[in-house]
C-alpha positions in Angstrom: 136.3 52.1 112.9 138.8 54.5 111.1 140.1 51.8 109.0 136.7 50.4 108.1 135.4 53.6 107.4 137.9 54.3 105.0 137.5 50.5 103.4 133.8 50.6 102.9 133.1 54.6 103.1 130.8 56.0 105.7 129.0 54.0 108.5 125.0 55.0 109.7 125.4 56.5 113.3 123.4 53.3 114.4 126.5 51.2 113.0 128.6 54.0 114.6 126.7 53.7 117.9 126.8 49.6 118.0 130.6 49.6 117.7 131.6 52.0 120.3 129.4 50.3 122.9 129.3 46.4 121.8 132.5 45.7 119.7 134.0 42.4 121.0 137.2 44.3 122.6 137.1 48.0 122.4 133.4 48.2 122.8 133.0 50.8 125.9 130.2 47.8 127.9 132.9 45.7 127.3 135.1 46.7 129.5 135.7 48.4 133.0 132.7 49.7 135.4 131.1 53.0 134.1 129.0 53.4 137.3 129.8 55.4 140.4 131.4 58.6 141.2 134.9 56.9 139.4 133.2 56.4 136.2 131.0 58.2 134.1 127.3 58.2 135.0 125.2 57.0 138.0 122.2 54.8 138.2 118.9 54.9 140.1 120.0 52.1 142.3 123.7 53.3 143.0 121.7 56.4 144.3 119.2 54.6 147.2 118.6 51.1 148.1 115.0 52.2 148.4 115.1 52.2 144.7 115.7 48.4 144.7 112.8 48.3 147.4 110.1 49.2 145.8 111.4 47.2 142.2 111.4 44.2 145.1 107.7 45.5 145.8 106.3 46.0 142.1 108.0 42.0 141.5 106.8 40.4 144.4 103.2 41.9 143.5 103.1 40.7 140.5 103.9 37.1 141.3 101.3 36.7 143.8 98.9 38.5 141.2 100.3 36.2 138.4 98.5 32.5 141.0 102.0 32.0 142.8 103.6 29.9 139.7 105.6 27.1 141.5 108.8 28.8 139.2 108.8 32.0 137.3 111.3 33.8 135.6 112.8 37.2 136.5 115.0 39.0 133.9 117.2 41.8 134.3 118.7 43.4 131.2 121.9 45.0 132.0 121.9 44.5 135.4 124.5 47.2 136.3 126.3 45.7 139.6 123.6 43.4 140.5 122.6 46.3 143.1 118.8 46.9 141.9 118.0 43.1 142.6 120.4 42.7 145.7 118.0 45.3 146.8 114.9 44.3 145.4 115.4 40.1 146.2 115.9 40.9 149.5 112.3 42.3 149.6 110.7 40.9 147.6 112.0 36.9 148.5 109.3 37.6 151.8 106.5 37.0 149.6 105.2 33.0 150.1 106.9 30.7 147.9 108.5 33.5 145.7 112.3 32.5 146.4 111.6 29.0 145.3 110.0 29.6 142.9 112.4 32.4 142.0 114.4 31.3 138.0 117.1 34.8 138.0 118.6 35.0 134.0 120.8 37.7 133.5 121.2 39.6 130.0 125.0 41.0 130.6 128.0 41.8 128.7 131.0 43.2 130.2 133.2 40.8 132.4 133.7 43.3 134.5 130.4 43.7 135.8 129.5 40.1 135.8 131.9 39.1 138.3 130.3 42.4 140.0 126.8 40.8 139.7 128.0 37.3 140.5 129.0 38.5 144.1 126.3 40.1 145.1 123.4 37.8 143.3 124.8 34.0 144.4 122.4 34.0 146.6 119.9 33.5 144.4 121.8 31.4 142.2 121.8 33.4 138.3 121.9 32.3 135.0 123.7 34.6 132.4 122.5 34.7 129.5 123.6 36.3 126.2 120.0 34.9 123.6 116.3 36.1 125.2 115.1 33.3 122.9 117.1 30.6 125.2 114.7 31.2 128.6 111.9 28.5 129.0 108.4 28.4 129.2 107.6 29.3 132.9 105.9 33.0 133.1 108.5 35.8 132.7 108.7 39.4 134.2 111.5 41.8 132.7 113.2 45.2 134.3 115.2 47.4 132.2 116.3 49.9 134.1 118.2 52.5 132.0 118.9 49.6 129.4 117.1 51.0 125.9 118.5 54.4 126.0 122.3 52.6 125.2 120.5 50.8 121.7 121.4 52.0 118.6 119.2 54.7 116.8 118.8 55.6 113.2 118.3 59.7 112.4 117.6 61.1 109.8 117.8 64.8 108.7 115.1 66.7 106.6 116.2 68.7 103.4 114.4 70.2 100.5 111.3 68.5 102.1 113.5 64.8 102.2 114.9 62.6 104.6 118.7 62.1 104.6 120.2 59.7 106.8 122.4 61.1 108.9 126.2 58.9 108.8 130.0 59.1 110.4 132.8 59.9 107.9 136.3 60.8 107.6 137.4 64.1 106.6 140.9 65.4 107.1 141.9 62.2 108.4 138.6 63.3 111.6 135.4 61.7 112.3 132.5 63.7 111.2 128.8 63.3 110.3 128.1 63.9 107.0 124.6 62.6 105.1 124.0 59.7 103.0 123.3 61.3 99.0 120.6 59.3 99.0 117.2 60.5 100.4 115.1 57.7 102.6 111.6 56.6 102.0 109.1 59.7 103.4 106.5 56.9 103.9 109.1 54.4 106.4 110.1 57.8 108.6 106.4 57.8 109.9 103.6 60.2 110.7 104.8 61.5 113.7 107.3 63.8 111.3 105.3 64.3 108.6 105.3 68.0 110.3 109.3 68.5 110.5 110.7 71.2 108.6 114.3 71.6 107.0 116.5 71.0 109.2 114.8 69.2 111.4 115.9 65.4 113.0 113.7 61.6 113.2 115.4 60.0 115.4 114.2 56.3 115.3 114.8 53.8 117.9 115.1 50.8 115.4 117.0 48.4 117.3 114.8 48.8 120.7 111.8 48.8 118.8 113.1 45.8 117.4 114.5 44.3 120.8 110.8 45.4 122.6 108.5 43.5 120.6 110.6 40.2 120.9 110.6 40.2 124.6 106.8 41.1 124.1 106.3 38.7 122.3 108.3 36.0 124.6 106.0 37.7 127.8 102.8 37.3 125.7 102.5 33.4 125.7 103.9 33.0 129.3 102.4 35.7 131.3 103.9 38.6 132.8 105.1 41.7 132.1 107.6 44.4 131.1 108.9 46.8 133.3 111.1 50.0 130.9 112.8 52.8 133.6 114.7 55.7 131.4 115.0 59.1 130.6 113.1 59.7 127.3 109.4 61.3 126.4 106.4 60.1 126.1 105.3 60.7 122.6 107.5 60.3 119.3 108.8 63.6 117.9 111.3 65.5 116.2 114.9 66.3 117.6 118.4 65.1 118.4 119.2 63.6 121.6 122.8 62.1 121.3 125.1 62.4 124.1 128.3 61.2 124.8 129.5 60.7 129.1 132.7 60.5 130.0 133.3 61.2 134.3 130.1 62.5 134.4 130.7 65.4 131.7 129.4 65.6 127.8 131.8 65.3 125.7 132.5 65.1 121.2 130.5 61.5 120.7 132.9 61.0 117.5 136.5 62.1 119.7 137.1 58.6 121.5 134.9 55.4 120.5 134.4 53.6 123.4 135.5 55.6 125.7 132.5 57.3 126.1 129.4 56.3 127.4 126.7 57.6 123.7 123.2 57.6 125.0 119.7 59.0 123.5 116.4 59.6 125.2 114.0 56.5 124.7 111.0 56.8 122.5 108.8 55.6 124.6 105.6 55.9 122.4 107.1 53.7 120.0 108.2 51.0 123.0 104.6 50.9 123.8 103.4 50.6 120.5 105.3 47.7 120.6 104.6 46.2 123.6 100.5 46.5 121.9 101.6 44.8 118.7 103.1 41.9 120.6 99.3 41.0 122.2 100.3 42.7 126.0 98.3 45.8 127.7 100.5 48.6 127.4 99.6 50.8 130.4 99.7 54.7 130.6 103.4 55.9 131.1 104.2 58.1 134.8 107.0 60.0 135.7 109.7 58.3 137.5 108.8 60.1 140.3 104.9 59.8 140.5 106.0 55.2 140.4 107.9 55.9 143.1 105.7 58.0 145.2 102.7 55.7 144.5 104.7 52.6 145.8 105.1 54.5 149.0 108.9 55.7 148.5 108.2 58.8 151.3 106.9 56.4 153.6 110.5 53.9 153.3 112.1 57.3 153.7 110.5 58.6 156.7 110.7 55.2 158.6 114.9 54.7 157.5 115.3 58.4 158.5 113.3 57.9 161.6 115.5 54.7 162.6 118.7 56.4 161.6 118.3 60.2 162.1 121.9 60.7 161.1 121.2 59.7 157.8 118.5 61.9 157.3 120.0 64.7 155.4 121.2 61.6 153.2 118.0 60.1 152.7 116.4 64.0 152.3 118.4 64.7 149.3 118.5 60.9 147.5 114.7 60.8 148.1 114.9 64.4 145.8 117.7 63.1 143.4 115.5 60.5 142.5 111.8 61.7 142.0 112.0 65.8 142.3 110.6 67.5 139.3 114.1 69.1 138.5 115.9 65.9 139.0 115.2 62.8 137.8 111.8 62.6 138.7 110.2 64.5 135.6 113.0 62.8 132.9 112.9 59.3 133.7 109.6 57.8 132.5 108.4 54.2 133.6 106.3 52.0 130.8 104.9 48.9 131.8 103.7 45.8 129.2 102.1 43.3 130.9 99.7 40.3 130.5 95.9 41.4 130.0 94.1 40.8 133.5 97.4 41.6 135.8 97.0 45.4 137.2 100.9 46.4 138.0 101.4 48.5 140.7 102.0 52.4 140.1 100.4 53.1 137.3 96.9 54.3 136.8 
């Protein structure tokens, strides 16, 4: 990165994030397993098997609503260790015809995680893809759990009534944030930031919006749905949310490129707009806590605690972590863009 900056000048934050996360040899998501207690963060499927089980019930219900197609594609974006799908498919394959109809696709860049996915999901004969346009023409269900938060964003800072893009450059040999010298066209920033004052930041996840649009345009003619679960905000609003995590603790995002996870809060309003433009019905956004409890998470935890009293305390802790207002329950949101006529479970 430093060599590129010296040769070509400061790069946008989006370019910096892209290199840090997906550089072919040094990118964060091209290397070791980042998950779990020994990694840098933990995701919902790793907290409790019940998270994946709820996803399985959700997918199976959608499959039934779609009329039990003879073949359909299930695609997970960034499947991690394969835990979510292992738990989900253990439940979903109980539905009549589901296992025979299933065409499982995985969108993954990390070879370490790919090996784990292969081991956990071998019974379902998954295929790994790098290009979503290579999917077939069968009905399509897409699961994106903590995927959109790692896609690069652009940041613009308001100065004297104009917007300037934030960039990463070098000063005295150290990486620093700066601003481009040329103001950006205000019309391209969007009305949501029109009232922002000097010093405020417009954070725009253009890569996420474009990918969301691409995915929804794939779903639209085939039939199906996309489910996105992530931390973020329901409405587009000023503010910067870039953070870097190493060993579950925040670090300087410029300190060690490729060694830390870089994420931002997802703008669900922008994703929903992309889904609607592709012709899908975007259902009202709900919190993760509401979504999971409406699918029966409390009842499932109660049944498990009754069957395994020695695990009651850990089950209660996991339930609170997944649904609690001070935990993932409120911060994480759930968005579904589906074919008109489908009524995905968990949404009003």
